[in-house]
C-alpha positions in Angstrom: 80.6 57.3 40.2 81.0 54.2 42.4 81.8 54.0 46.1 85.1 52.3 45.4 86.8 55.3 43.8 86.6 59.1 43.6 87.7 61.5 40.9 88.1 65.2 41.8 89.5 68.0 39.8 90.9 71.4 40.5 92.5 74.1 38.3 96.0 75.4 39.1 96.3 79.1 40.1 97.3 80.1 36.6 94.4 78.2 35.1 96.5 76.4 32.6 96.3 72.9 34.2 93.7 70.7 35.7 94.9 68.4 38.5 92.7 65.2 38.8 93.0 63.8 42.2 91.9 60.2 42.2 91.4 57.8 45.1 90.3 54.2 45.7 90.3 51.2 43.4 90.4 51.8 39.7 89.0 48.8 37.9 86.6 48.1 35.0 83.8 50.0 36.9 85.9 53.2 36.9 87.0 53.0 33.3 84.3 55.2 31.7 84.2 57.7 34.6 88.0 58.1 34.4 88.1 58.4 30.6 85.3 61.0 30.7 87.0 63.0 33.5 90.3 63.0 31.5 88.7 64.1 28.3 86.7 66.8 30.0 89.8 68.1 31.8 91.8 68.1 28.5 89.2 70.4 27.0 90.6 73.1 29.4 94.3 72.5 28.7 97.0 70.4 30.4 96.2 67.6 32.8 98.1 66.2 35.8 96.7 62.9 37.2 97.5 62.4 40.9 97.4 58.7 41.8 98.7 59.0 45.4 95.5 57.7 47.0 94.8 55.0 44.4 95.3 51.5 45.8 94.5 49.4 42.8 94.7 49.9 39.0 93.6 47.2 36.5 94.1 47.1 32.7 90.7 48.7 32.0 91.6 51.8 34.1 95.1 51.8 32.6 93.5 51.8 29.2 91.5 54.9 30.2 94.7 56.6 31.2 96.3 55.8 27.9 93.2 57.1 26.1 93.7 60.3 28.0 97.4 60.5 27.1 96.6 59.8 23.4 93.9 62.5 23.4 96.4 65.0 25.0 98.8 64.4 22.1 96.1 65.0 19.5 95.1 68.3 21.2 98.7 69.3 21.9 98.1 69.4 25.7 100.4 68.2 28.4 99.6 65.0 30.3 101.4 63.8 33.4 100.7 61.0 35.9 102.3 61.5 39.3 102.5 59.9 42.8 101.8 56.3 41.8 102.6 54.0 44.7 103.0 50.3 45.5 101.0 48.0 43.2 99.8 51.0 41.1 103.4 52.0 40.4 104.2 48.4 39.6 101.4 48.2 37.0 102.5 51.4 35.4 106.2 50.3 35.3 105.6 46.7 34.1 103.2 47.8 31.4 105.6 50.5 30.1 103.0 53.2 30.7 105.1 55.0 33.3 107.7 55.7 30.6 105.0 56.8 28.3 103.5 59.2 30.8 106.9 60.5 31.8 107.9 61.3 28.1 
């Protein structure tokens, strides 16, 4: 994992959901780590991705989020993205991914 971002996970009290708390800048360097973390978390059930501390999101990292979303649909698991702010929220909105993740 690079110094420019962190990915941490925790299970909810009921054990049904993993919350991935991500911080920093998500660019091409984060893509594989993010995708791996999402797929690993989906192995345990539903996933919530918290982007509150993310300051940058490029198309490669967005692709990893979409890969996670698609994998959740195949597995029948829930997938939510929450707390996007500023430029990250703009990227999600303009790309249409925000609507996808909120569906």
